[in-house]
N, C-alpha and C positions, 0 to 999 in steps of 0.2 A: 382495719384497727391500724396496720403498717404503714398506709396513706391518708389518715388522719394525722398520725406522728409527724410521717416526713411535711404535710402541710405546717403543720406546726411550727418545722423545725425551718421551713424556710420565710415563713412568719419571723422568730427570732432572729433570721440573719438579719433582716431587716434593719430592728433597733438593736442589730451589737453595737458597742463601743465605736467601730471605728467604720461604719456605714452610715449609723443618725448624723452626725452631724455634718455630713459632708452633701447631704439628701438639698436642701437650699441649690445646692453649684449644680449638680446633676438635673434638678428642676428647672433652674434657668436655662441649661443648657439644651434640655427640651424645644422652651419656647424660643430657644436662641435672637432674633432681635426682631421673632414678630411677636407681636398681641394676640395672637387668635390661638386661645385656650381649643380648638380642635386641634388646628397645627400641633399644639404643644402634647395633646394625647396621642396622636394618631406619630409621633416621634419616639412617646414613654412607650407605643406597641409596641414599635420595631425595637426599641431597646431590649425589653421585654425578650422578647423572640430572637433578639442574638444568645441572649447569656444562657435560654434553655436549651439554644443547639448544642452548645459544649455541653450545660450539665446533663442532658439524654445521651449523648454520646458519652459521658461518663460511666452514667446508666447501664447503657448497653456494654460497657467494657467489663463493669462491676459483675453485670449479672452472666457474663459470659466465663471469664474468670474469675469465680465466685471465691473457689476455695483460693487460691493464688493470695487475692485480697484480702482474705480472709485470717490466713495467716500470715499476714505482713502486717496486721490491720495495728499492731503495737507497736513497729516501729516506724509507720506511717506516722500515728499519733505522735512521736518524737517529733519526729521531723517537722510537723505543723506546729508544735509547741515551739521546735527552735525557732521558726518563723513569725510566732506571733510574737515573741519576745521580741525579737529583730523591729518587727512592724512597729508596737510597742516603745519604745529606744528611739525611732524614727517619729513617730508622734509625741512623743516629749521631747523634742527636738537634743535628745543626748547626743542623737546619730542622724547623717542626714543621709536620704540614698533618691536620687535623681527621680528612678523608675517609680517611685512609694508616693514622689509629691506633684506626680503631671498630670491630678485635679487643682492642684492650684492656676496652669495654665488654661483651663476650660474659662473661667472665665475672663478670661482676655480675649476671647478667641469671636468674631465679628459676624462669622459669614455664617446663614443658616443650617440648623441643621436639616437632613433630607433623610424619608424614611431608608435608605437605604445607607446614611452615615448612621442612621439611628440602630441599625441591626449592627454595622461595623464596631459600632459605639459599644455595645450589650456584648460581645463578642470580646474587645478592649478587658471591659468591665470581668468580665466570669475569671481570664485568666492574672489580673492585675488583682483582686482582692481573695481569692480561692484563699490563700492560707488566713485571712483575716476572717472569713466566714468558715474556714475548714473545720473545726467543732462539730457544725452542725452540718455542716456539707459530708463530711466522714460519715457523721452518723449514719444520715442515707444513703451510702453508699455501700455503707456495711451491710444496713437491710437490705438493699440490691443485690450483691451478692452472696447470701444468704439464702437467696430467691431461690437461685438455682435456672433461673428463666432471663433470657434475654428481654422478654416483651414485658414482663414484673418489673426489672431494673428499670427500661425505657420509661414505664409509665408509672415508676414510685421519683425518679427523678424527676419526671413533666410533673407531678403535686408538687414537688419541690418548689421547683419553676414559677409553678401557681400563687405557692407561699410568699415567696421572695418579690414575684414580680406585681403581684395584686396592690402592694401598698402604695409600689409606686406611681401607678395607672391615679390611682383613687387621691395620692398624694397633687398628683400632674392636674385631675379633674377642679377639684377645689384649695390650687395653690395660692388664690386672690384671698379666701376666708382665711387661712391660715399663714395670712402674709407676717402677722405679729410672730409667731411663732417662728418664722424664719427669720427675720431682721433682728430678735433675741440668740440664736442661735450664732448669725453672722457676727453680730457683737462682740459675742463670747467666744468667739471659737476658738482663737489659742486655750484659754483655760481650760474648754470642754476638750480641746485636743490631748493636754496633761493627764486629765483624769481619764478619756479612753486609753489613751497609752498607759498609762499604770496600769490600767484592768486587766489591756490586754499580756503584758505582763505577768503579771498576778496570773493570767489564766494557760498561761504558757507554760511558766514553771511546775503547775496544777497537769497540764497535757504531758510534760517530759517526764513528772516524776511520777504521771499515773504507768506511763510506759514502761519506763524501768521498771518499775516494781511487777508489775504483768510478767512482764520476759524471766527476770528470777524467782518468780515465785517455785 
C-alpha cells in the first residue's frame, strides 16, 4: 500500500501548480533543435534518471535517520510551507528570485541536449523544484523514515520517482499530438502562473499553520 501511495504522490507532483505550466518548456528542451522523437524520449529518460538519483538518495537518508526526520517533520513542513509561499509570490510576480526563473532561459538555449546533460538537467530539477513538490515529496520521505529500512526507503522514493517521471516520458512520446494543449498553456502562461502562484501561497500558509498547530498541541 505504501508503494501505491508514493506512486500516486509522484503523479500528483507532476500535475502540481508550479510544475504543470512549465511542462511544455521542459519537453521542448528535451527535443532541443532536433525533430527526432527518439532523441527527445532518450533525453526524457536521462532527465528522469537524474532527478531519481537525488530522490532515491533522500530515501536512503530518510530510511537511515528515520526517527530524526520523523521527529522534526513538523518543522520541515513549516520550512517547506515558507518556501512554497516564496515560490508562489515569485510566480505572481510580487517578488523576483533569479534562481526560480531559470526556466525562462531554457527556451533560448540553442545547443542540443545529450543524454549526459539530460541527467544533469534532472539533478538540477530535483534541487530547484523540491520546495514546489515538497508537500508530496515530504509525505513520501515520512513514509520512508517510518519504514526504518534503508532498502525500503530507497524503493519508496524510486516508486515516487517513477510516478513523477512516467508522465514526463509519456508526454514526450505524444508531444506532437498534445501540441494544441502546449500552445494553449504557452499562450496563457502569465495567467496560469499567477493562478498557480496564488494556490502555492495558500498551500504554503496551510503547511505552516498545520506545522505550528502540531508543534503546540
